[in-house]
C-alpha positions in Angstrom: -49.7 6.4 4.9 -50.0 3.0 6.4 -48.2 1.5 3.4 -45.5 4.0 3.9 -44.9 3.2 7.4 -44.8 -0.5 6.7 -42.4 -0.1 3.8 -40.1 2.0 6.1 -40.1 -0.7 8.9 -39.4 -3.4 6.3 -36.6 -1.6 4.6 -35.1 -0.7 8.0 -35.3 -4.4 9.0 -33.8 -5.6 5.8 -30.9 -3.0 5.9 -30.0 -4.0 9.5 -29.9 -7.7 8.3 -27.7 -6.8 5.3 -25.2 -4.6 7.4 -25.0 -7.1 10.3 -21.8 -9.3 10.1 -22.0 -12.7 11.3 -18.8 -13.8 13.3 -19.2 -17.3 11.9 -18.0 -15.8 8.5 -14.7 -14.8 10.1 -14.1 -17.5 12.7 -12.3 -20.4 11.1 -9.1 -20.9 9.0 -7.9 -19.0 6.1 -5.3 -20.3 3.8 -3.3 -18.4 1.0 0.0 -18.2 -0.6 2.8 -15.8 0.3 4.7 -14.4 -2.7 7.5 -12.9 -0.7 9.3 -14.4 2.4 9.7 -11.0 3.8 6.1 -10.0 3.6 5.7 -9.9 7.3 8.9 -8.1 8.1 8.8 -4.4 8.8 11.8 -2.0 9.2 11.9 -0.3 12.4 14.0 3.0 12.6 14.7 5.3 15.3 16.1 8.6 13.9 17.7 11.5 16.0 17.6 9.8 19.2 19.3 12.6 21.2 17.4 15.5 19.5 14.5 17.3 21.0 12.1 15.4 18.5 13.3 11.8 17.9 11.3 9.8 15.4 10.1 6.2 15.4 9.4 5.0 11.8 7.8 1.6 11.1 7.8 0.7 7.3 7.8 -2.0 4.7 7.6 -0.7 1.1 5.6 2.3 2.6 5.9 4.2 5.8 3.2 2.7 8.2 3.9 4.7 11.2 6.1 7.7 11.8 5.8 9.2 15.2 7.8 11.5 17.3 8.4 10.7 21.0 10.2 12.0 24.2 13.4 10.7 25.6 14.8 10.9 29.1 18.4 11.4 30.1 18.9 7.8 30.9 19.5 4.9 28.4 15.9 3.6 28.6 13.6 4.2 25.8 9.8 3.9 26.1 7.5 4.7 23.1 3.9 4.2 23.2 2.7 3.7 19.5 -1.0 2.9 19.9 -3.4 1.5 22.3 -2.0 -2.0 22.0 1.4 -1.3 20.6 4.6 -0.1 22.2 8.4 -0.2 22.2 10.6 -0.4 25.2 14.4 -0.7 24.8 17.7 0.3 26.2 20.5 1.8 24.5 23.8 -0.1 24.9 26.8 1.2 27.0 28.8 1.9 23.7 25.5 3.4 22.1 26.0 1.3 19.0 22.6 -0.5 19.5 19.3 -0.4 21.1 17.9 -3.8 22.3 14.3 -4.0 23.3 10.7 -5.4 22.7 7.8 -4.4 20.6 4.7 -5.3 22.6 1.7 -6.0 20.4 -1.2 -7.0 22.3 0.0 -9.9 24.6 2.9 -10.6 22.4 6.5 -9.4 22.8 8.8 -9.3 19.8 12.6 -8.9 20.5 14.0 -6.2 18.5 17.8 -5.3 18.0 18.3 -1.8 16.3 21.8 -1.2 15.1 23.3 2.2 14.7 23.5 3.2 11.1 24.6 6.7 11.5 24.8 9.3 14.4 21.7 9.0 16.7 20.0 6.8 14.1 19.2 3.0 14.5 17.5 0.4 12.3 16.3 -3.2 12.7 13.9 -5.7 11.4 10.5 -6.6 13.1 9.1 -9.9 11.9 5.6 -10.3 13.2 5.4 -14.0 12.5 8.6 -14.5 14.6 10.0 -16.5 11.8 13.2 -15.1 10.1 12.7 -16.7 6.7 9.6 -18.5 5.6 10.6 -21.9 4.2 7.2 -22.4 2.7 4.7 -20.3 0.9 1.8 -22.1 2.6 0.2 -19.9 5.4 -2.7 -20.6 7.6 -4.3 -18.0 9.7 -6.7 -19.1 12.3 -9.4 -16.5 13.2 -11.3 -16.7 16.4 -13.9 -14.5 18.2 -12.2 -12.5 21.0 -13.8 -10.3 23.5 -16.5 -8.1 22.4 -16.4 -7.1 18.8 -12.7 -8.0 18.6 -11.1 -11.0 16.5 -8.0 -12.9 17.5 -5.8 -14.1 14.6 -3.2 -16.8 15.0 -0.7 -17.4 12.1 0.6 -20.9 11.5 3.2 -21.6 9.0 3.8 -25.2 7.8 7.5 -26.3 7.2 7.1 -29.1 4.7 10.8 -30.2 5.0 10.4 -30.7 8.8 6.8 -31.5 8.6 6.0 -29.3 11.7 4.0 -26.2 12.5 5.7 -23.1 13.5 
């Protein structure tokens, strides 16, 4: 019985050590190649804006988010997508576009959605804030955030200009 108790404590201790993740493994820089210059671009659509159930769609080659939301009678649009993700915009006077911002954490991304058909709008959200990558080199700096969160900062190197974006 004493051997079993010692074995259980030992196996429990070993399993905690194997499951625990060390922040040092993630805190540093990562570098990789980007095959497609549009890798970090997402299509953002708002469908049926003036209906009872308008839908926000964020997609790339797959639909990532599809969420209905409520609208008010004025031209302002406010959509909470998640805990740290939201969209706030305004319909233009001629109702041909929606200008606004996607807020992701502390970052604001300007977004212009253009009317493609009645009550439907589409635009491109580039999470790197760079329209076209000029280089395939990509550097991601990962740091320890508060609590168990990580913060990642992308850095794109433009070899022609020898600058960091």
